[in-house]
C-alpha positions in Angstrom: 50.2 -22.0 36.7 51.5 -23.0 33.3 50.5 -26.4 32.0 54.1 -26.9 30.8 54.9 -27.9 34.4 52.5 -30.7 34.0 53.7 -33.5 31.8 51.7 -36.2 30.1 53.3 -39.6 30.5 51.3 -41.6 28.0 53.3 -44.8 28.6 52.0 -44.8 32.2 48.6 -43.1 31.3 49.1 -40.3 33.8 49.8 -36.7 34.2 52.7 -35.8 36.5 54.0 -32.8 38.4 57.5 -32.9 39.8 57.8 -30.9 43.1 61.3 -31.0 44.5 61.9 -34.5 43.1 58.6 -35.9 44.4 56.0 -36.8 41.7 52.3 -36.0 42.1 50.3 -37.9 39.5 46.8 -38.3 38.1 46.1 -41.6 36.3 43.8 -41.3 33.4 42.1 -43.2 30.5 41.3 -41.5 27.2 38.1 -42.4 25.4 37.8 -40.2 22.3 37.4 -36.7 23.5 36.8 -37.8 27.1 39.6 -37.8 29.7 38.7 -40.1 32.7 40.7 -39.2 35.8 40.8 -42.4 37.7 43.2 -41.7 40.6 45.2 -38.7 42.0 48.0 -39.3 44.4 50.6 -37.1 46.1 53.5 -38.5 48.0 53.2 -38.2 51.8 55.7 -35.3 52.0 53.5 -33.2 49.6 50.1 -33.9 51.1 48.5 -30.8 52.4 50.9 -28.5 50.3 48.5 -27.8 47.4 50.5 -29.9 45.0 47.6 -32.1 44.0 45.5 -29.0 43.5 48.2 -27.6 41.2 48.3 -30.9 39.3 44.5 -31.0 38.8 44.5 -27.3 37.6 47.1 -28.3 35.0 45.1 -31.4 34.0 41.9 -29.3 33.6 43.8 -26.6 31.6 45.3 -29.3 29.4 41.9 -30.8 28.8 40.5 -27.4 27.9 43.3 -26.6 25.5 42.9 -30.0 23.8 39.1 -29.7 23.6 38.5 -32.6 25.9 35.8 -33.3 28.5 36.7 -34.5 32.0 35.1 -37.4 33.9 36.5 -37.3 37.4 36.2 -40.9 38.6 38.3 -40.7 41.8 37.0 -39.0 44.9 39.7 -36.3 45.0 39.2 -35.3 41.3 35.5 -35.2 41.7 35.8 -33.0 44.9 38.3 -30.8 43.1 35.9 -30.2 40.2 33.1 -29.3 42.6 35.3 -26.7 44.3 36.5 -25.3 41.0 33.3 -24.3 39.2 35.4 -22.3 36.6 36.0 -25.7 35.0 32.4 -27.0 35.1 32.2 -26.7 31.3 34.7 -29.6 31.1 32.4 -32.0 32.9 31.0 -34.8 30.8 
């Protein structure tokens, strides 16, 4: 997946992925070179479709490309990071 499908919405402090007009998002806070992922949410019609997985992959790829570390605060983000060990180097 290309990270250009994930957009950073700094006004709302969240990354967004538009899937057929529905927005999957990951709220975040930036602290220096640390990106804290505080909440991930997919609209009901997209739950179970892999949309949140694609969003988190884009967030992790963005963090890597910007030289950031990730701190997954929300349960979904933490579980996603445990399942995707290829991004373990990003953990703070």
